[in-house]
PyMOL commands that place a pseudoatom at each C-alpha (Angstrom):
pseudoatom trace, name=CA, resn=MET, resi=1, chain=A, elem=C, hetatm=0, pos=[-42.596, 4.723, -12.813]
pseudoatom trace, name=CA, resn=ASN, resi=2, chain=A, elem=C, hetatm=0, pos=[-44.254, 1.447, -11.984]
pseudoatom trace, name=CA, resn=GLY, resi=3, chain=A, elem=C, hetatm=0, pos=[-42.812, -1.591, -10.193]
pseudoatom trace, name=CA, resn=THR, resi=4, chain=A, elem=C, hetatm=0, pos=[-42.470, -3.602, -13.450]
pseudoatom trace, name=CA, resn=GLN, resi=5, chain=A, elem=C, hetatm=0, pos=[-40.178, -1.189, -15.223]
pseudoatom trace, name=CA, resn=THR, resi=6, chain=A, elem=C, hetatm=0, pos=[-36.782, -2.727, -16.022]
pseudoatom trace, name=CA, resn=LEU, resi=7, chain=A, elem=C, hetatm=0, pos=[-33.472, -0.835, -16.106]
pseudoatom trace, name=CA, resn=THR, resi=8, chain=A, elem=C, hetatm=0, pos=[-31.724, -0.561, -19.407]
pseudoatom trace, name=CA, resn=PRO, resi=9, chain=A, elem=C, hetatm=0, pos=[-28.024, 0.133, -19.960]
pseudoatom trace, name=CA, resn=SER, resi=10, chain=A, elem=C, hetatm=0, pos=[-28.842, 3.739, -20.670]
pseudoatom trace, name=CA, resn=HIS, resi=11, chain=A, elem=C, hetatm=0, pos=[-30.201, 4.084, -17.078]
pseudoatom trace, name=CA, resn=PRO, resi=12, chain=A, elem=C, hetatm=0, pos=[-27.595, 5.799, -14.784]
pseudoatom trace, name=CA, resn=ARG, resi=13, chain=A, elem=C, hetatm=0, pos=[-27.979, 3.251, -12.023]
pseudoatom trace, name=CA, resn=ILE, resi=14, chain=A, elem=C, hetatm=0, pos=[-27.895, -0.344, -13.081]
pseudoatom trace, name=CA, resn=PRO, resi=15, chain=A, elem=C, hetatm=0, pos=[-28.477, -2.796, -10.163]
pseudoatom trace, name=CA, resn=ARG, resi=16, chain=A, elem=C, hetatm=0, pos=[-25.672, -5.238, -9.389]
pseudoatom trace, name=CA, resn=PRO, resi=17, chain=A, elem=C, hetatm=0, pos=[-26.319, -8.827, -8.567]
pseudoatom trace, name=CA, resn=ALA, resi=18, chain=A, elem=C, hetatm=0, pos=[-26.222, -9.749, -4.917]
pseudoatom trace, name=CA, resn=ALA, resi=19, chain=A, elem=C, hetatm=0, pos=[-22.927, -11.701, -5.291]
pseudoatom trace, name=CA, resn=HIS, resi=20, chain=A, elem=C, hetatm=0, pos=[-21.183, -8.575, -6.809]
pseudoatom trace, name=CA, resn=ARG, resi=21, chain=A, elem=C, hetatm=0, pos=[-22.571, -6.312, -4.013]
pseudoatom trace, name=CA, resn=LEU, resi=22, chain=A, elem=C, hetatm=0, pos=[-21.278, -8.797, -1.452]
pseudoatom trace, name=CA, resn=LEU, resi=23, chain=A, elem=C, hetatm=0, pos=[-17.850, -8.880, -3.033]
pseudoatom trace, name=CA, resn=ALA, resi=24, chain=A, elem=C, hetatm=0, pos=[-17.683, -5.102, -3.173]
pseudoatom trace, name=CA, resn=TRP, resi=25, chain=A, elem=C, hetatm=0, pos=[-18.672, -4.679, 0.390]
pseudoatom trace, name=CA, resn=THR, resi=26, chain=A, elem=C, hetatm=0, pos=[-16.451, -7.388, 1.679]
pseudoatom trace, name=CA, resn=ALA, resi=27, chain=A, elem=C, hetatm=0, pos=[-13.538, -5.590, -0.030]
pseudoatom trace, name=CA, resn=ARG, resi=28, chain=A, elem=C, hetatm=0, pos=[-14.620, -2.296, 1.573]
pseudoatom trace, name=CA, resn=LEU, resi=29, chain=A, elem=C, hetatm=0, pos=[-14.971, -3.731, 5.116]
pseudoatom trace, name=CA, resn=LEU, resi=30, chain=A, elem=C, hetatm=0, pos=[-11.692, -5.683, 4.949]
pseudoatom trace, name=CA, resn=SER, resi=31, chain=A, elem=C, hetatm=0, pos=[-9.958, -2.533, 3.689]
pseudoatom trace, name=CA, resn=LEU, resi=32, chain=A, elem=C, hetatm=0, pos=[-11.173, -0.785, 6.796]
pseudoatom trace, name=CA, resn=ALA, resi=33, chain=A, elem=C, hetatm=0, pos=[-9.772, -3.582, 9.033]
pseudoatom trace, name=CA, resn=SER, resi=34, chain=A, elem=C, hetatm=0, pos=[-6.494, -3.746, 7.139]
pseudoatom trace, name=CA, resn=THR, resi=35, chain=A, elem=C, hetatm=0, pos=[-6.000, -0.020, 7.157]
pseudoatom trace, name=CA, resn=GLY, resi=36, chain=A, elem=C, hetatm=0, pos=[-6.870, 0.168, 10.840]
pseudoatom trace, name=CA, resn=LEU, resi=37, chain=A, elem=C, hetatm=0, pos=[-4.313, -2.499, 11.725]
pseudoatom trace, name=CA, resn=LEU, resi=38, chain=A, elem=C, hetatm=0, pos=[-1.677, -0.815, 9.617]
pseudoatom trace, name=CA, resn=LEU, resi=39, chain=A, elem=C, hetatm=0, pos=[-2.355, 2.507, 11.282]
pseudoatom trace, name=CA, resn=ALA, resi=40, chain=A, elem=C, hetatm=0, pos=[-1.990, 0.877, 14.654]
pseudoatom trace, name=CA, resn=PHE, resi=41, chain=A, elem=C, hetatm=0, pos=[1.352, -0.583, 13.661]
pseudoatom trace, name=CA, resn=ALA, resi=42, chain=A, elem=C, hetatm=0, pos=[2.471, 2.674, 12.216]
pseudoatom trace, name=CA, resn=PHE, resi=43, chain=A, elem=C, hetatm=0, pos=[1.522, 4.930, 15.121]
pseudoatom trace, name=CA, resn=GLY, resi=44, chain=A, elem=C, hetatm=0, pos=[1.147, 2.538, 18.040]
pseudoatom trace, name=CA, resn=GLY, resi=45, chain=A, elem=C, hetatm=0, pos=[4.711, 1.437, 18.424]
pseudoatom trace, name=CA, resn=HIS, resi=46, chain=A, elem=C, hetatm=0, pos=[7.985, 3.239, 19.100]
pseudoatom trace, name=CA, resn=GLU, resi=47, chain=A, elem=C, hetatm=0, pos=[10.611, 2.172, 16.623]
pseudoatom trace, name=CA, resn=PRO, resi=48, chain=A, elem=C, hetatm=0, pos=[14.132, 3.409, 17.314]
pseudoatom trace, name=CA, resn=GLY, resi=49, chain=A, elem=C, hetatm=0, pos=[15.428, 6.006, 14.892]
pseudoatom trace, name=CA, resn=THR, resi=50, chain=A, elem=C, hetatm=0, pos=[14.012, 7.204, 11.631]
pseudoatom trace, name=CA, resn=PRO, resi=51, chain=A, elem=C, hetatm=0, pos=[13.771, 5.308, 8.398]
pseudoatom trace, name=CA, resn=ASN, resi=52, chain=A, elem=C, hetatm=0, pos=[16.666, 5.664, 5.901]
pseudoatom trace, name=CA, resn=ALA, resi=53, chain=A, elem=C, hetatm=0, pos=[16.082, 6.497, 2.258]
pseudoatom trace, name=CA, resn=ARG, resi=54, chain=A, elem=C, hetatm=0, pos=[15.505, 2.878, 1.089]
pseudoatom trace, name=CA, resn=GLU, resi=55, chain=A, elem=C, hetatm=0, pos=[13.078, 2.296, 3.918]
pseudoatom trace, name=CA, resn=TRP, resi=56, chain=A, elem=C, hetatm=0, pos=[11.154, 5.435, 2.962]
pseudoatom trace, name=CA, resn=VAL, resi=57, chain=A, elem=C, hetatm=0, pos=[10.852, 4.080, -0.627]
pseudoatom trace, name=CA, resn=LEU, resi=58, chain=A, elem=C, hetatm=0, pos=[9.582, 0.746, 0.703]
pseudoatom trace, name=CA, resn=LEU, resi=59, chain=A, elem=C, hetatm=0, pos=[7.134, 2.614, 2.981]
pseudoatom trace, name=CA, resn=ALA, resi=60, chain=A, elem=C, hetatm=0, pos=[5.778, 4.468, -0.003]
pseudoatom trace, name=CA, resn=ALA, resi=61, chain=A, elem=C, hetatm=0, pos=[4.979, 1.141, -1.643]
pseudoatom trace, name=CA, resn=PHE, resi=62, chain=A, elem=C, hetatm=0, pos=[3.813, -0.660, 1.485]
pseudoatom trace, name=CA, resn=PRO, resi=63, chain=A, elem=C, hetatm=0, pos=[1.805, 0.469, 3.405]
pseudoatom trace, name=CA, resn=ILE, resi=64, chain=A, elem=C, hetatm=0, pos=[1.166, 3.851, 1.796]
pseudoatom trace, name=CA, resn=GLY, resi=65, chain=A, elem=C, hetatm=0, pos=[0.574, 2.673, -1.754]
pseudoatom trace, name=CA, resn=VAL, resi=66, chain=A, elem=C, hetatm=0, pos=[-1.424, -0.301, -0.697]
pseudoatom trace, name=CA, resn=VAL, resi=67, chain=A, elem=C, hetatm=0, pos=[-3.686, 1.866, 1.544]
pseudoatom trace, name=CA, resn=ALA, resi=68, chain=A, elem=C, hetatm=0, pos=[-4.083, 4.424, -1.244]
pseudoatom trace, name=CA, resn=GLY, resi=69, chain=A, elem=C, hetatm=0, pos=[-5.321, 1.639, -3.594]
pseudoatom trace, name=CA, resn=MET, resi=70, chain=A, elem=C, hetatm=0, pos=[-7.795, 0.520, -0.964]
pseudoatom trace, name=CA, resn=LEU, resi=71, chain=A, elem=C, hetatm=0, pos=[-9.078, 4.108, -0.588]
pseudoatom trace, name=CA, resn=VAL, resi=72, chain=A, elem=C, hetatm=0, pos=[-9.457, 4.469, -4.327]
pseudoatom trace, name=CA, resn=GLY, resi=73, chain=A, elem=C, hetatm=0, pos=[-11.111, 1.146, -4.431]
pseudoatom trace, name=CA, resn=TRP, resi=74, chain=A, elem=C, hetatm=0, pos=[-14.191, 2.438, -2.515]
pseudoatom trace, name=CA, resn=TRP, resi=75, chain=A, elem=C, hetatm=0, pos=[-15.089, 4.551, -5.623]
pseudoatom trace, name=CA, resn=ARG, resi=76, chain=A, elem=C, hetatm=0, pos=[-13.147, 2.958, -8.505]
pseudoatom trace, name=CA, resn=ALA, resi=77, chain=A, elem=C, hetatm=0, pos=[-12.762, -0.774, -7.654]
pseudoatom trace, name=CA, resn=LEU, resi=78, chain=A, elem=C, hetatm=0, pos=[-10.610, -1.753, -10.625]
pseudoatom trace, name=CA, resn=ALA, resi=79, chain=A, elem=C, hetatm=0, pos=[-8.233, 1.228, -10.380]
pseudoatom trace, name=CA, resn=GLY, resi=80, chain=A, elem=C, hetatm=0, pos=[-7.910, 0.867, -6.619]
pseudoatom trace, name=CA, resn=GLY, resi=81, chain=A, elem=C, hetatm=0, pos=[-7.205, -2.920, -6.874]
pseudoatom trace, name=CA, resn=LEU, resi=82, chain=A, elem=C, hetatm=0, pos=[-4.632, -2.384, -9.551]
pseudoatom trace, name=CA, resn=LEU, resi=83, chain=A, elem=C, hetatm=0, pos=[-2.980, 0.485, -7.617]
pseudoatom trace, name=CA, resn=GLY, resi=84, chain=A, elem=C, hetatm=0, pos=[-2.752, -1.580, -4.403]
pseudoatom trace, name=CA, resn=LEU, resi=85, chain=A, elem=C, hetatm=0, pos=[-1.488, -4.696, -6.037]
pseudoatom trace, name=CA, resn=ALA, resi=86, chain=A, elem=C, hetatm=0, pos=[1.048, -2.799, -8.124]
pseudoatom trace, name=CA, resn=SER, resi=87, chain=A, elem=C, hetatm=0, pos=[2.247, -1.115, -4.963]
pseudoatom trace, name=CA, resn=LEU, resi=88, chain=A, elem=C, hetatm=0, pos=[2.564, -4.471, -3.167]
pseudoatom trace, name=CA, resn=GLY, resi=89, chain=A, elem=C, hetatm=0, pos=[4.448, -5.940, -6.196]
pseudoatom trace, name=CA, resn=ALA, resi=90, chain=A, elem=C, hetatm=0, pos=[6.767, -2.962, -6.303]
pseudoatom trace, name=CA, resn=PHE, resi=91, chain=A, elem=C, hetatm=0, pos=[7.378, -3.470, -2.548]
pseudoatom trace, name=CA, resn=TYR, resi=92, chain=A, elem=C, hetatm=0, pos=[8.357, -7.129, -3.078]
pseudoatom trace, name=CA, resn=VAL, resi=93, chain=A, elem=C, hetatm=0, pos=[10.540, -6.328, -6.058]
pseudoatom trace, name=CA, resn=MET, resi=94, chain=A, elem=C, hetatm=0, pos=[12.426, -3.546, -4.293]
pseudoatom trace, name=CA, resn=ALA, resi=95, chain=A, elem=C, hetatm=0, pos=[12.807, -5.389, -0.990]
pseudoatom trace, name=CA, resn=GLY, resi=96, chain=A, elem=C, hetatm=0, pos=[14.084, -8.476, -2.807]
pseudoatom trace, name=CA, resn=ALA, resi=97, chain=A, elem=C, hetatm=0, pos=[16.540, -6.397, -4.873]
pseudoatom trace, name=CA, resn=TRP, resi=98, chain=A, elem=C, hetatm=0, pos=[17.910, -4.826, -1.775]
pseudoatom trace, name=CA, resn=GLY, resi=99, chain=A, elem=C, hetatm=0, pos=[18.417, -8.185, -0.136]
pseudoatom trace, name=CA, resn=ARG, resi=100, chain=A, elem=C, hetatm=0, pos=[15.483, -7.957, 2.361]
pseudoatom trace, name=CA, resn=PHE, resi=101, chain=A, elem=C, hetatm=0, pos=[12.770, -10.030, 0.797]
pseudoatom trace, name=CA, resn=PRO, resi=102, chain=A, elem=C, hetatm=0, pos=[9.912, -10.411, 3.309]
pseudoatom trace, name=CA, resn=THR, resi=103, chain=A, elem=C, hetatm=0, pos=[9.128, -13.901, 4.497]
pseudoatom trace, name=CA, resn=GLY, resi=104, chain=A, elem=C, hetatm=0, pos=[5.606, -15.029, 5.384]
pseudoatom trace, name=CA, resn=PRO, resi=105, chain=A, elem=C, hetatm=0, pos=[2.267, -14.109, 3.978]
pseudoatom trace, name=CA, resn=TYR, resi=106, chain=A, elem=C, hetatm=0, pos=[1.671, -11.064, 6.177]
pseudoatom trace, name=CA, resn=PHE, resi=107, chain=A, elem=C, hetatm=0, pos=[2.187, -8.362, 3.570]
pseudoatom trace, name=CA, resn=ALA, resi=108, chain=A, elem=C, hetatm=0, pos=[-0.038, -10.124, 1.043]
pseudoatom trace, name=CA, resn=ILE, resi=109, chain=A, elem=C, hetatm=0, pos=[-2.769, -10.667, 3.649]
pseudoatom trace, name=CA, resn=PHE, resi=110, chain=A, elem=C, hetatm=0, pos=[-2.850, -6.990, 4.451]
pseudoatom trace, name=CA, resn=ALA, resi=111, chain=A, elem=C, hetatm=0, pos=[-3.340, -6.361, 0.659]
pseudoatom trace, name=CA, resn=LEU, resi=112, chain=A, elem=C, hetatm=0, pos=[-6.105, -8.941, 0.327]
pseudoatom trace, name=CA, resn=PRO, resi=113, chain=A, elem=C, hetatm=0, pos=[-8.778, -6.221, -0.048]
pseudoatom trace, name=CA, resn=CYS, resi=114, chain=A, elem=C, hetatm=0, pos=[-7.016, -5.017, -3.133]
pseudoatom trace, name=CA, resn=VAL, resi=115, chain=A, elem=C, hetatm=0, pos=[-7.493, -8.449, -4.719]
pseudoatom trace, name=CA, resn=LEU, resi=116, chain=A, elem=C, hetatm=0, pos=[-11.205, -8.245, -3.893]
pseudoatom trace, name=CA, resn=PHE, resi=117, chain=A, elem=C, hetatm=0, pos=[-11.403, -4.734, -5.300]
pseudoatom trace, name=CA, resn=LEU, resi=118, chain=A, elem=C, hetatm=0, pos=[-9.771, -5.919, -8.456]
pseudoatom trace, name=CA, resn=ALA, resi=119, chain=A, elem=C, hetatm=0, pos=[-12.203, -8.844, -8.736]
pseudoatom trace, name=CA, resn=SER, resi=120, chain=A, elem=C, hetatm=0, pos=[-15.103, -6.542, -8.095]
pseudoatom trace, name=CA, resn=GLY, resi=121, chain=A, elem=C, hetatm=0, pos=[-13.921, -4.021, -10.771]
pseudoatom trace, name=CA, resn=LEU, resi=122, chain=A, elem=C, hetatm=0, pos=[-13.402, -6.842, -13.299]
pseudoatom trace, name=CA, resn=LEU, resi=123, chain=A, elem=C, hetatm=0, pos=[-16.984, -8.125, -12.660]
pseudoatom trace, name=CA, resn=ALA, resi=124, chain=A, elem=C, hetatm=0, pos=[-18.399, -4.633, -13.156]
pseudoatom trace, name=CA, resn=ARG, resi=125, chain=A, elem=C, hetatm=0, pos=[-16.512, -4.285, -16.502]
pseudoatom trace, name=CA, resn=ARG, resi=126, chain=A, elem=C, hetatm=0, pos=[-17.727, -7.615, -17.706]
pseudoatom trace, name=CA, resn=ARG, resi=127, chain=A, elem=C, hetatm=0, pos=[-21.359, -6.541, -16.935]
pseudoatom trace, name=CA, resn=ALA, resi=128, chain=A, elem=C, hetatm=0, pos=[-21.064, -3.248, -18.703]
for i in range(1, 128): cmd.bond("trace and resi %d" % i, "trace and resi %d" % (i + 1))
show_as sticks, trace
zoom trace
């Protein structure tokens, strides 16, 4: 194999452009930061009482579903981005239906890595 050989679509490892690699790694690093902060909130404070049934359903969507999407995104960017954003959407729909729609951008900011995973996955599909 010489230095002038080009990779063809049949090659198992097609190099990605620098911008796509930057997007993928930005999503990964932000997912670590987001997950770390969510874990600090979950286990660092002392909330009185235990969550009721509705709160457990909301917790399954956010943060658990969003973090699961970010975890999947490390290996399958498109699937992880879709899972995380679907979980965030479900969280907003359920919270709104139960009269407790969240205000402020904070939940969406924590899910930002999912948007980046989705974009990275879509770029990878377009290149394939």
